N, C-alpha and C positions, 0 to 999 in steps of 0.2 A: 332838387326836384324838376323835373321837366315839363314840359310846356303841356303833354299829352296827359299825363298823370294830374295835373293842375287843374286841366281843362275837365277832366272827369267827376272832380269836386262838386263842380255847380251841376254837372246834368241831371242828376238825379232829382234836385230842388227845381230846375226850370220844368222838366217833364211831368212831375207831377203837378207843379202848379197848373201847368198848361192842360193837363187831363180833369183839373177840378174845374178848372174856367169852361173847357168844351161842355162838360157835364152840365155847368150852372147855365150857360149860354145856349146851349144845342138842344136840350130836355125838352123845350116847346115845339122844336121841330118834329124831333122824334124821340119819343119817352125811353127808348132802350138807352139813349147816351148817357142816364143815370149811371150805367153799368162802367163807364170810364173811373168813375171811384174807386173803385175795385183795384184795378193796377195804380192807381195814385194811392192807395195805402199802402201798398207794397212798396211802392218806390219811396213813399216817406220813411221808412225804414232805413232805406240807403241814405237818403238826402239828410236826415238826423245826424247818421255817423259820418258824411263825409262835410257837413257843414261844422259839425265839432270839432273832428281833427284839423279843418281849414284854421280853427282859432287857437289852434297848436297849445293848447292848455291855458289860454288865458281866461277862459270862461268858468276855471276853477271846480270846486265840487259841484256847485249848483249846476253847470254845463253836464256834469257827467251825470247826476240823477234826472236832468231835464230830459236829456238825449236817451237815458235807458226807459223812461216811463213815458217818452214820445215814441221810441218804437216799439214800447210794448203795447200801448193803446193802439196805434196803428195794425201791430199784428193781431190783437183782437177784433178790431175791427173787419179786418180782413178776414180772419178765421169765422168770424161771425156769419159775414156776406155769404161765404161758400157753404156754411152749415143752413142757411137760410135758405141759401138756392136749392141744395138738396134736397130739406122736407119738404119744401112747398112744391119745388117742380118735380121731384120723382116719386117721393112719399106722399106727395098729396096731402101734407099734414101741415098746421099750425100750431104749433107745441109753445104753451103760455110761457116755458123758461126762456125762450129765445128773448121775447120782451125786455124781462130782467136783465141777461145778461148783454143784450143790446144798451140798456142803459147806464151798465155799469162798465161796459168798455169806452162807452163816449164820456163817461165822467173821467177816467184814466187818461184819454186821448186828450181830453179838457186839461186836465192837472199838468199834462206833458209839454203842452201848448205854450200855457202859461210859464212854468219852468224856463224850458228851451228858449223862448222868447226874451225873457228877464236875463237870463245868463248870457245871450249873446248881445245884449242892448250894454251890460255891465262891461262884457270885454272890449266892445267898440272896436273888435277887427272888421267885423261887417258892419254894414251903414247900422247906424242905432234906430234911424225912424221906422227902418224896416223890421227891424227885430221888433221895436215897441208894438208898431201895427201886426205882425206875428203874434204876440203876446195877447194882445189885443181884440183881435178879429171875432176868436168865437164867444167870449164874454160880451163881446159889443152887442152881435147878433143873437146870443140870448137875452139880453137885456131890452133890445128892441122887441122883440117877439114878447118878452113879458109885458112889457108898457101897451102892445097893439092888445093883446088880451084883456088887459084891465079895463083899456078905452071901450074895448067889444062889452064887456061883461057889464060896464056902469052906464052905458046906454051912452055917450058921449059922442058927438059927431066929429069925426075926424075932420082937422082943417086943411090937411095935405087933400087929402080927395074925399069929399064929403060923401056919403052911401057907400063907402068903400070898405072893406071888412081887410084890415091891414095884419091880421095875424099869418104870420110865416114870412113876412119881409124881412124879419131879422137874419132868418136863415139865408137868403139869398145875399145879404150884405155881408154877413159875416163870413161866407164861404168865400165870397168876392174877394175881400181884404185880405182873406187868408192865402188865397190861391195867388195875387198879385204881390203880397208881401214874399210869399216863398218865392216864386219865380224872380224878384228882384235879389233876394238874397243868393240864390243859385248864379244870377248872369254875374254879379261881384266877385264872386267865390272863383267863378270861370276868367273873367278879364283882369282882375288884379293882382299884381305880383304878390305871390304869397309873403307873409312877413314872420321871419322866423324869431324866436324869443332867444 
Protein backbone atom coordinates (compact mmCIF):
# COMPACT_ATOMS: atom_id res chain seq x y z
CA UNK A 1 0.00 0.00 0.00
CA UNK A 2 1.41 3.41 -0.90
CA UNK A 3 1.71 6.31 1.51
CA UNK A 4 -0.89 8.25 -0.48
CA UNK A 5 -3.50 5.52 -0.20
CA UNK A 6 -2.73 5.02 3.49
CA UNK A 7 -3.01 8.77 4.15
CA UNK A 8 -6.42 8.91 2.53
CA UNK A 9 -7.77 6.34 5.00
CA UNK A 10 -7.81 8.81 7.88
CA UNK A 11 -8.63 11.95 5.95
CA UNK A 12 -12.41 11.53 5.93
CA UNK A 13 -12.43 10.91 9.69
CA UNK A 14 -10.26 13.95 10.37
CA UNK A 15 -12.40 16.13 8.09
CA UNK A 16 -15.67 14.88 9.61
CA UNK A 17 -14.39 15.40 13.15
CA UNK A 18 -13.16 18.87 12.25
CA UNK A 19 -16.51 19.86 10.75
CA UNK A 20 -18.32 18.60 13.82
CA UNK A 21 -16.09 20.73 16.04
CA UNK A 22 -16.53 23.75 13.76
CA UNK A 23 -20.30 23.41 14.09
CA UNK A 24 -20.05 22.90 17.83
CA UNK A 25 -17.70 25.77 18.62
CA UNK A 26 -18.66 28.18 15.84
CA UNK A 27 -22.44 28.21 16.07
CA UNK A 28 -22.56 30.91 18.78
CA UNK A 29 -20.77 33.22 16.34
CA UNK A 30 -22.77 32.29 13.25
CA UNK A 31 -25.80 30.04 13.66
CA UNK A 32 -25.40 28.79 10.10
CA UNK A 33 -22.26 26.91 11.13
CA UNK A 34 -24.59 24.12 12.31
CA UNK A 35 -24.83 23.34 8.60
CA UNK A 36 -21.29 21.94 8.84
CA UNK A 37 -22.92 18.83 10.30
CA UNK A 38 -24.40 18.02 6.87
CA UNK A 39 -21.08 17.41 5.08
CA UNK A 40 -19.80 15.81 8.30
CA UNK A 41 -22.59 13.21 8.01
CA UNK A 42 -21.59 12.54 4.40
CA UNK A 43 -17.94 12.19 5.39
CA UNK A 44 -18.91 9.78 8.19
CA UNK A 45 -19.97 7.27 5.52
CA UNK A 46 -16.45 7.39 4.07
CA UNK A 47 -14.74 7.57 7.45
CA UNK A 48 -16.49 4.44 8.72
CA UNK A 49 -15.48 2.51 5.60
CA UNK A 50 -11.90 3.76 5.72
CA UNK A 51 -11.37 3.12 9.43
CA UNK A 52 -12.95 -0.32 9.11
CA UNK A 53 -10.68 -1.22 6.19
CA UNK A 54 -7.71 0.13 8.13
CA UNK A 55 -8.30 -2.52 10.78
CA UNK A 56 -7.84 -5.25 8.12
CA UNK A 57 -10.60 -7.50 9.39
CA UNK A 58 -9.36 -7.57 12.99
CA UNK A 59 -12.63 -6.02 14.18
CA UNK A 60 -14.57 -9.12 13.09
CA UNK A 61 -18.26 -9.38 12.34
CA UNK A 62 -19.05 -6.74 14.97
CA UNK A 63 -16.91 -4.32 12.96
CA UNK A 64 -18.71 -5.18 9.71
CA UNK A 65 -22.14 -4.72 11.31
CA UNK A 66 -21.03 -1.58 13.16
CA UNK A 67 -19.64 -0.07 9.97
CA UNK A 68 -22.81 -0.77 8.01
CA UNK A 69 -25.10 0.54 10.76
CA UNK A 70 -22.94 3.66 11.26
CA UNK A 71 -22.91 4.32 7.51
CA UNK A 72 -26.67 3.75 7.31
CA UNK A 73 -27.35 6.06 10.25
CA UNK A 74 -25.10 8.76 8.80
CA UNK A 75 -26.74 8.46 5.41
CA UNK A 76 -30.23 8.62 6.96
CA UNK A 77 -29.28 11.74 8.93
CA UNK A 78 -27.87 13.33 5.79
CA UNK A 79 -30.91 12.54 3.66
CA UNK A 80 -33.31 13.73 6.35
CA UNK A 81 -31.39 16.98 6.78
CA UNK A 82 -31.75 17.58 3.05
CA UNK A 83 -35.44 16.59 3.09
CA UNK A 84 -36.07 18.91 6.04
CA UNK A 85 -34.31 21.75 4.24
CA UNK A 86 -36.40 21.24 1.14
CA UNK A 87 -39.74 20.92 2.93
CA UNK A 88 -39.20 23.84 5.30
CA UNK A 89 -37.39 26.24 2.96
CA UNK A 90 -38.86 25.61 -0.45
CA UNK A 91 -42.28 24.21 0.40
CA UNK A 92 -42.70 26.15 3.68
CA UNK A 93 -44.02 23.03 5.40
CA UNK A 94 -43.06 21.31 8.62
CA UNK A 95 -44.45 17.80 8.25
CA UNK A 96 -44.86 15.81 11.46
CA UNK A 97 -43.36 12.70 9.88
CA UNK A 98 -39.90 14.29 9.79
CA UNK A 99 -39.67 14.30 13.59
CA UNK A 100 -40.34 10.56 13.70
CA UNK A 101 -37.82 9.85 10.97
CA UNK A 102 -35.24 12.14 12.61
CA UNK A 103 -35.58 10.23 15.86
CA UNK A 104 -35.40 6.85 14.15
CA UNK A 105 -32.31 7.77 12.15
CA UNK A 106 -30.65 9.19 15.26
CA UNK A 107 -31.20 5.85 17.02
CA UNK A 108 -29.69 3.98 14.07
CA UNK A 109 -26.70 6.35 14.14
CA UNK A 110 -26.34 5.88 17.92
CA UNK A 111 -26.35 2.10 17.56
CA UNK A 112 -23.75 2.35 14.79
CA UNK A 113 -21.50 4.57 16.94
CA UNK A 114 -21.65 2.08 19.81
CA UNK A 115 -21.07 -1.00 17.65
CA UNK A 116 -18.31 0.56 15.54
CA UNK A 117 -16.46 2.02 18.53
CA UNK A 118 -16.72 -1.24 20.45
CA UNK A 119 -15.40 -3.24 17.49
CA UNK A 120 -12.51 -0.81 17.03
CA UNK A 121 -11.64 -1.05 20.73
CA UNK A 122 -11.69 -4.85 20.58
CA UNK A 123 -9.55 -4.91 17.43
CA UNK A 124 -6.87 -2.75 19.05
CA UNK A 125 -5.44 -1.61 15.72
CA UNK A 126 -6.41 2.01 16.32
CA UNK A 127 -6.03 3.59 19.79
CA UNK A 128 -8.36 1.81 22.20
CA UNK A 129 -8.94 4.94 24.28
CA UNK A 130 -10.16 6.87 21.27
CA UNK A 131 -12.34 3.96 20.16
CA UNK A 132 -13.92 3.71 23.62
CA UNK A 133 -14.44 7.48 23.71
CA UNK A 134 -16.03 7.26 20.25
CA UNK A 135 -18.40 4.48 21.39
CA UNK A 136 -19.31 6.23 24.64
CA UNK A 137 -19.54 9.83 23.39
CA UNK A 138 -23.18 10.02 22.30
CA UNK A 139 -24.49 7.82 25.16
CA UNK A 140 -22.60 10.02 27.67
CA UNK A 141 -24.16 13.13 26.11
CA UNK A 142 -27.65 11.62 26.26
CA UNK A 143 -27.11 10.60 29.89
CA UNK A 144 -25.92 14.06 30.88
CA UNK A 145 -28.98 15.60 29.22
CA UNK A 146 -31.28 13.16 31.01
CA UNK A 147 -29.68 14.00 34.37
CA UNK A 148 -29.92 17.74 33.71
CA UNK A 149 -33.58 17.38 32.72
CA UNK A 150 -34.33 15.41 35.89
CA UNK A 151 -32.54 18.01 38.01
CA UNK A 152 -34.55 20.78 36.39
CA UNK A 153 -37.82 18.87 36.79
CA UNK A 154 -37.16 18.08 40.44
CA UNK A 155 -36.30 21.68 41.32
CA UNK A 156 -32.82 20.81 42.57
CA UNK A 157 -30.35 23.65 42.38
CA UNK A 158 -27.32 22.77 40.33
CA UNK A 159 -24.05 22.80 42.23
CA UNK A 160 -22.14 23.48 39.04
CA UNK A 161 -23.91 26.70 38.14
CA UNK A 162 -26.66 27.75 40.55
CA UNK A 163 -29.63 29.23 38.77
CA UNK A 164 -28.51 27.93 35.39
CA UNK A 165 -30.58 25.49 33.40
CA UNK A 166 -28.15 22.80 32.22
CA UNK A 167 -30.41 21.01 29.78
CA UNK A 168 -28.66 20.52 26.47
CA UNK A 169 -25.15 20.55 27.93
CA UNK A 170 -24.84 16.82 27.37
CA UNK A 171 -25.40 17.29 23.65
CA UNK A 172 -22.40 19.60 23.42
CA UNK A 173 -20.20 17.40 25.62
CA UNK A 174 -21.12 14.22 23.74
CA UNK A 175 -20.69 15.80 20.33
CA UNK A 176 -17.35 17.29 21.36
CA UNK A 177 -16.05 13.91 22.56
CA UNK A 178 -17.36 12.33 19.37
CA UNK A 179 -15.61 14.89 17.15
CA UNK A 180 -12.28 14.73 18.99
CA UNK A 181 -12.22 10.93 19.15
CA UNK A 182 -13.09 10.68 15.45
CA UNK A 183 -10.27 13.09 14.59
CA UNK A 184 -7.84 11.10 16.75
CA UNK A 185 -8.79 7.82 15.06
CA UNK A 186 -8.32 9.46 11.65
CA UNK A 187 -4.98 11.04 12.55
CA UNK A 188 -3.59 7.75 13.80
CA UNK A 189 -4.80 5.98 10.67
CA UNK A 190 -3.08 8.62 8.56
CA UNK A 191 0.24 8.56 10.36
CA UNK A 192 0.76 5.00 11.58
CA UNK A 193 2.17 2.31 9.35
CA UNK A 194 -0.57 -0.10 8.34
CA UNK A 195 -0.58 -3.46 10.06
CA UNK A 196 -1.24 -6.31 7.70
CA UNK A 197 -2.64 -9.58 9.04
